[in-house]
N, C-alpha and C positions, 0 to 999 in steps of 0.2 A: 326718309320717310316723315311725313308731317303727322303730328299728333292732333287730333280733334277731341276737344273736351267741351261738355255743355254744362253750364250753370242752369240748373233746373228751376231754382226758386230764389226769390229775393233774400231769403235767409242766408244765402251764401255770398251776398254782396260784400259784407265787411271783410271776409277772408280774401275775396278777390282784390279788393282795394288795397289790401295789406300785402298782397303778394308781389313777386318779381314779374313784371309784365313787359319789360322792355324788349324781349325777344318774341313777344306774342302779338297776334293780330286778333282783335276782338270784334265780333259782330253782335250788335244789340237788337233784339226783336221785342217790339211791343206791337203786335199786329193790330190789336183793337184798342188804341189807335195811333198812338203817338208817333212811332217810326214810319208807318204808312202815311201819315199826315206830312211829316217832314220830307219824306221822298216826294210827295205830290207837290209840296210848296216850292221845292228847288226845281223840280221839273217845270213848274209853271212860271219860273222866273224870279223867284225870290233870290236875293244875293247871298244871304246867309241865314241860318237858323241857330240861335244861341240857346242851348238847353240849360236851364237853371233849376235848382233843386226846390226853391220855394218862392213864395209870393213876394216877399220883401226884397229879394234879389232881383226879380223881374221889375219891380218898381224902381229900384236903384238904377237899373239900365235905362229906363225911361227918363230919369233925370239926366243921364249922360247923353243919351241920344233921343231927343224929344220926337224924332220922326219914326222911331222904331215902333213896330206894331207889337202890341202885348197879346200873347195867345196862351191858352191852357185851360185845364179843367180841374175841378175838384168833384168827386163823385160822378164823373162823366159830364158835368154840366159847365158851361162857360163860367169863368171867374167874374163875379160881379162886385159892386160897391160894398156889399155887406161884409165881404171878406177882406177887402183892401183899404177900408176907411175912406172910401168915396170914389174909387176909380173903377169904372167898368173896363174889362178887358175888351180889346178890338175883336178878337176871334176866340173861338173855343178850341176844340181838338177834333173837329170833323174835317176829313180831307176835302169834303165838298164845299167848305167855306174858303179854301185857299186857292181861288181862281186867279188866272192871269191878270185879270183886270183889278185885282186887290193887291196881289203880292209882288208883281214885276218890279224889280229894282229896289225892293225894300228889305230891310233887316227885320226879322222876326225874333222876339224873345219869348220863349215858351217855358212854361212850368206844368208838369203833369204829375199825377199821382205816383206812377212808377217809372215811366220811360225815361224821363230826363234825369232821374236819379241813377238809374242803371248806366246810361251813357257817362255820367260823371264819375261813376265808380270805375270805370275803365280808362281814365284819362291818362294813366301812366303808361299805357300799352304802346308798343311801337307804331300800331295803326289801329284806329277805331272807326268802324263803319256802322251806319244805320241800315239795318236790314229789314226787308218786307217781302212779302209775296210779289209786290208790284215790280220789284227790280231784282228778282231772285237770279236770273241768268247772268246779268251784268256783275253782281256781287260774286257769284261763283267763278266767273272768269278771272275777275281781278285776284281773288284768293289763289287761284291755280298759278297766277303769274307772279305772285308775291313770294319773297324769300323767307318769310317767317317760319320757323320750325314748329310752332304751336299755334293752333287756331282755337280760340275760345268763343263758343257761341252762347250769348247771354240772353236768357229768357227773363224779361223784365217782371212778368207775373202780375198778379192782382192783389193789391194790399200786401200782406206777408205771404200770400200763397202762390203756387204754381198756377200758370194759365195754360190750358191745353192748346190754345191756338198759337202760343209762342213756342211751345214744344214741337208742334207739327211743322211750324216754319223752319225751325232748326233742323228737324229731320228731312224736310224737303231740301234744304241747302246741302246736307250731308248726301243725299241721294244724288244730287248734281255733281258733287265732288268726287264721289265714287265712280261715276260714270266718265269722269275726265281722266287724261293721262296723268300718271303719277301714283305715288303709293301713300296711303293714309292708314294711320293706327287709330282706332276708336276706343276711347275710354268707355267704361261701363255706362256713364251717363249719356254718352254720345250714341251708344248702342240702344239705349232706351228711346231716345228721341227718333232715331232712324227707324226702328221697328215699329214705333207708334205711328209714324208717318206712313209706313207700308201698308198698315191696316186700313188707313183713311184715305189713301191716295186717290181713289176713284170718285170720292164723295166729299172732297175737302170743303168746298163752299157750304155744303149742307151741314157738315160737322160743325164748321165755325159758328153757324147760326144757333147751335145748341150748347155751346160752351157757357160758363157762368157769365163771361163778359158779353158774349153773343146774345144770350137770352136776355140780358139786361137791356141791351141797346135795342133788340127787336121789340121790347116792351114800351119803348119811348118813341111815339110816332115820328117825331121830327128827327130822330137818329137812326131809325131802323135801316135806311138805305145805306148807312155806312158800312154795315156788315158785308153786302154784296160788293161794294166798292173796294174794300180791303181785301177780299177774297180773290180778286183778279190776279193772275199770274203772268209775269213777263210783259207788262204793258209799258214800262219806262226803261229804256236802255241807258241807265245812268248808275254810277256809283256815287254814294254819298258818304263822305268821310269827315272826321273831326280834325280841324286844323286851328290850333291856337284858341281852343275853347268854342269854336263855331262849326257848325255842320255847313259843308259846301259841296258843290259838284266837284268830283274828282275825275270824271270822265263822262 
């Protein structure tokens, strides 16, 4: 029987990072928008996405790999010269920016407010996946075929707080796993995510537009379309996993 646990808030990340993760498979959700964007970029032909925790680390990667694209956001907005000491990032954190004509064959180095930090907090796990609604079915299938006895679903959150869209995505994945062959035990936090998803299952896209993050994006004309894009379910048949510090297509 596999155990499913959900990390509901970023406040739990230090304990996760300090824990024993070698026998765990972690799935990180930052639905609006980091993990949705990373999945989109790799689907559209990016070679790899390197998640880094801060701007200085991203700039250091540019020194090592001058052709790498710098991507990321602070307060939802693309990182500009005012925050870097003179370097404008190539891309922000909108999945609509990462088209094939821009990312095919490229390495992308990204830093976001929460998503990249959550991914790095899981780096000691036996396997780390970037999860989104966009690749939900492929992620669920991979988990069912994996031997890890513990599945940890990590909600990246917003700042120090929980993000409803991440909890809903974790619940949606749990629903897929429970419908698949095999036995799963839900911890209380996993049950919270699953039952929350069941209440919103029929109106998921509408609910995402009303969350704290969704409402903020809906209020920015150039970013409001991101909410609908990230709300799509099962549009990319790929698994995105962390290998040697870089997110890559695993299947």
